[in-house]
C-alpha positions, -999 to +999 in steps of 0.1 A: +493+780+143+461+762+136+453+736+162+452+705+139+481+714+117+514+697+124+548+714+121+557+690+093+530+706+072+544+740+077+579+727+068+564+711+036+547+744+027+579+764+033+598+739+011+573+745-017+577+782-014+615+782-013+623+777-051+601+806-064+613+829-036+649+820-044+644+827-081+629+861-073+656+870-049+684+859-073+668+879-102+666+909-080+702+905-069+713+905-106+721+869-110+712+853-143+693+820-145+725+801-153+742+815-122+712+806-101+711+770-114+748+766-107+744+780-071+714+758-064+732+727-078+762+733-056+739+739-025+719+708-033+751+687-036+765+699-003+732+693+015+728+658+001+764+650+011+758+663+046+726+642+048+744+611+037+772+616+062+746+622+090+727+591+079+759+570+078+769+580+114+734+576+127+731+540+114+766+533+126+758+544+161+724+527+162+737+494+148 
């Protein structure tokens, strides 16, 4: 790691790399673009739901 670079910057860079890497992996695995979009939409929905549940319980316990 570089001395003046925070972990958040590495996470942000990894987030920027994830979509192209996922498309390449999906294409290699034989999924069509339509399948890939459906899978990512489902994954995004699940992650956002989990985030909202976490946020709800965190606010409930803090407040």
